[in-house]
C-alpha positions in Angstrom: 105.6 101.4 125.5 102.8 102.2 128.4 100.5 104.8 128.7 98.4 106.4 131.0 95.5 108.7 130.5 94.6 111.4 133.0 92.9 114.9 132.5 96.0 116.1 133.7 98.9 114.6 132.5 99.8 111.8 129.7 102.8 109.4 130.3 104.4 107.7 127.0 107.6 105.8 128.1 109.9 104.4 125.6 113.2 102.2 126.6 115.5 101.9 123.6 119.0 101.4 122.9 120.2 104.2 120.3 122.7 103.3 117.6 124.1 106.9 116.4 124.6 106.9 113.2 125.6 110.1 110.4 122.8 110.2 107.9 125.6 110.0 105.1 127.3 107.1 106.5 126.6 103.3 106.4 128.0 101.8 109.8 127.5 103.1 113.2 129.4 105.7 114.7 129.5 104.4 118.3 126.4 102.9 120.6 124.9 105.6 123.1 122.4 104.1 125.8 119.5 106.7 125.7 116.4 105.8 127.9 113.7 108.4 126.9 111.2 108.8 129.5 108.4 111.4 128.0 105.8 112.8 130.4 103.1 115.4 128.9 101.6 117.2 131.4 98.9 119.3 130.5 98.9 123.0 130.5 96.4 124.4 133.4 95.5 127.2 132.9 95.7 127.5 129.1 98.0 130.5 128.2 95.4 133.3 126.8 96.0 134.8 123.3 97.4 138.8 123.5 98.9 141.1 121.1 102.0 139.3 122.3 100.8 135.6 122.3 99.6 133.7 119.3 96.0 132.2 120.4 96.2 128.2 120.5 93.1 128.0 123.1 91.2 126.6 119.8 89.9 122.9 119.3 92.4 121.8 118.5 95.2 123.8 119.2 96.8 122.9 116.1 96.8 120.2 113.0 100.1 118.0 112.4 101.3 117.3 109.1 104.1 114.5 109.0 105.9 113.3 105.9 108.2 110.6 106.1 110.7 109.2 104.0 113.1 105.9 104.4 113.1 104.4 100.6 114.4 106.2 97.8 114.9 106.1 94.2 118.6 104.7 95.0 118.2 100.9 96.6 121.4 102.3 98.8 119.7 105.2 100.4 117.5 104.3 103.3 116.4 106.9 106.0 116.5 104.0 108.9 115.2 105.2 112.1 112.4 107.3 110.4 109.6 104.9 111.7 110.7 105.4 115.5 110.7 109.5 114.6 107.1 109.1 113.7 106.1 106.9 116.7 107.8 109.6 118.9 106.3 112.7 117.2 102.7 111.2 116.8 102.8 109.9 120.5 103.8 113.1 121.6 101.0 115.3 119.6 98.3 113.1 119.8 98.4 113.3 123.5 98.5 117.2 123.4 95.3 117.4 121.8 96.7 118.3 118.0 95.2 116.8 115.0 97.6 114.5 112.6 98.1 113.6 109.3 101.2 111.4 108.5 102.4 110.1 104.9 104.8 107.4 104.0 106.9 107.6 101.3 105.9 109.5 99.0 106.6 110.8 95.6 107.1 114.3 94.9 104.3 114.7 92.9 102.2 113.0 95.5 104.0 115.2 98.5 103.1 117.9 96.7 99.5 116.8 96.5 99.3 115.9 100.4 100.6 119.3 100.9 97.8 121.1 98.9 95.3 119.2 100.0 96.3 119.6 104.0 96.8 123.4 103.3 93.6 124.0 101.9 91.7 121.5 104.9 88.8 123.2 106.3 89.9 121.9 109.4 92.7 124.5 109.6 89.8 126.9 109.9 89.1 126.3 113.7 92.8 125.2 114.5 95.0 127.6 116.1 98.3 126.6 114.6 100.2 124.3 111.7 103.2 122.1 112.5 104.4 120.4 109.1 107.0 117.9 110.2 109.7 116.7 107.0 111.9 113.5 108.2 114.3 112.8 105.1 117.7 112.5 103.7 119.0 115.8 102.7 120.9 116.7 99.6 121.9 120.1 100.5 121.2 123.5 102.6 117.3 124.0 101.5 116.4 120.5 99.5 115.3 116.9 100.8 114.6 113.9 98.7 111.4 112.3 98.4 110.5 108.4 98.0 111.1 108.7 93.6 114.6 110.0 94.5 113.7 113.8 93.3 114.3 116.9 95.2 111.7 119.3 97.1 112.9 122.5 98.6 112.4 124.0 102.0 110.7 127.0 100.4 108.6 124.7 98.4 106.9 123.0 101.5 106.4 126.8 103.3 104.8 128.4 100.4 101.8 126.2 100.4 101.4 128.2 103.4 101.7 131.3 102.5 98.8 133.6 103.5 97.2 134.7 100.6 97.7 130.6 99.5 96.4 129.6 102.9 93.9 132.0 104.0 91.8 130.1 106.6 95.8 130.2 108.5 96.2 133.8 107.7 97.7 135.5 111.0 98.0 132.0 113.1 101.7 130.8 113.4 103.0 128.2 111.1 105.7 126.0 112.6 108.2 124.0 110.0 110.5 121.2 111.4 112.9 119.1 109.2 115.4 116.4 110.5 117.6 116.1 107.3 121.3 116.5 106.6 122.1 120.1 105.0 125.7 119.1 104.0 126.1 120.2 100.3 128.2 123.5 99.9 126.2 124.2 96.7 122.2 124.7 97.0 120.6 122.5 94.3 118.6 124.1 91.7 114.5 122.6 91.4 112.0 123.7 89.2 109.0 125.5 91.1 106.1 123.4 91.0 105.0 123.7 94.5 102.0 125.8 94.7 100.6 128.1 92.0 100.3 131.5 94.7 101.2 134.9 94.1 104.6 135.6 95.7 104.6 137.1 99.3 107.1 137.4 102.0 105.9 134.7 104.3 104.7 135.8 107.9 103.8 134.0 111.2 106.3 131.4 109.9 109.2 129.5 111.7 111.6 127.1 110.2 113.6 124.7 112.6 116.3 122.5 111.4 117.7 119.4 113.2 121.6 120.9 112.1 123.0 124.4 110.7 123.7 124.8 107.1 126.5 122.9 106.1 126.6 120.1 108.6 125.1 116.5 108.8 122.1 115.7 110.8 122.3 112.4 113.1 120.1 109.4 113.0 119.7 106.5 115.3 118.7 103.0 113.0 116.9 101.4 115.9 115.4 104.6 118.0 115.1 107.4 115.5 117.0 110.6 115.9 118.7 112.4 118.4 116.9 116.0 117.4 113.5 114.4 117.1 113.8 112.4 120.7 115.0 115.4 122.5 112.7 117.8 120.8 109.9 115.5 121.9 111.4 115.3 125.6 111.7 118.8 126.3 108.5 119.6 124.9 106.4 116.6 127.0 108.1 118.1 129.9 108.0 121.6 129.4 105.4 122.8 127.0 102.7 123.3 129.7 104.1 126.6 130.8 107.3 127.8 128.0 106.8 129.4 125.3 108.5 127.8 121.7 111.6 130.3 121.9 112.3 129.2 125.7 111.6 125.3 124.7 114.2 125.7 121.6 117.0 127.1 124.2 116.2 124.2 126.5 116.3 121.6 123.4 119.7 123.2 122.4 121.1 122.9 126.1 120.4 119.1 126.3 121.4 118.2 122.8 124.8 119.9 123.6 125.2 118.1 127.2 124.0 114.7 125.6 126.8 114.3 123.2 125.3 114.8 119.9 127.4 118.0 119.0 125.1 119.5 116.5 123.6 122.7 116.6 119.7 123.4 115.6 119.1 126.0 113.3 116.3 128.6 113.5 114.8 130.8 110.6 112.2 133.6 111.8 109.5 134.6 109.2 107.7 137.6 110.9 107.0 135.1 113.4 105.8 138.2 116.0 104.2 136.9 119.1 105.1 134.0 121.6 104.0 130.7 120.6 102.9 128.0 123.1 101.5 124.3 122.6 99.1 124.8 125.2 98.9 120.7 125.5 95.9 119.3 126.9 93.9 115.9 126.2 91.7 115.9 122.9 87.9 117.1 123.3 85.9 114.3 122.5 83.2 116.5 120.9 
């Protein structure tokens, strides 16, 4: 991996061979040669806030929480490729100037604790946005496994950032990425123990899944998931001037044209303004 840093761009280059594999499968489904080259370009000038644009001219533009699970309660259940996904995501967001926290293989209880701590962190007061990434095995459309084999709902993760629960992020954009299967027909019931908060409709939130309801997601044993790779590649190339909606359209086009076949899913919760990542080198102050 090579890294070149300047005030205008950061080059991060990976050359890997991908082994395509469905999350529900135990053997590779095929082999794809996929050289991933990412050049993160800084936004010059920054896209300013307005009535129609969220403010990410802040320092930092956002804080990122990555929750990665590659070991589970069952010995035969693994999430191979998760390490590569974390490397790709942290490389991208760090060079875009975002704050980062990463947790590996937490139990359900510890996952809830990490979410509670992150959502209460005073650093969010200065951040313009929050990005939460979950890399795991999905049980069904709305639940995923933690490393002790227990289940957590997508809504439980989201609830920590409701505006009354997380006032330092009130009015600010919250973005959630879930790399997981969503292939069960019936949702699994889980107890609601994520956050002691009044029920309120989610606002200024967008949830992005690696696949649509009812379908498996893909991962690569050696080089992570196509979703994460394509998402990061598009951001590296285009986040300097395109909005999130425009970026996601490009992600889907590339996802399809490169033969992965999956369709990303997006849920918008009163996400009323355009969002720009405004990538730039992190201030030393």
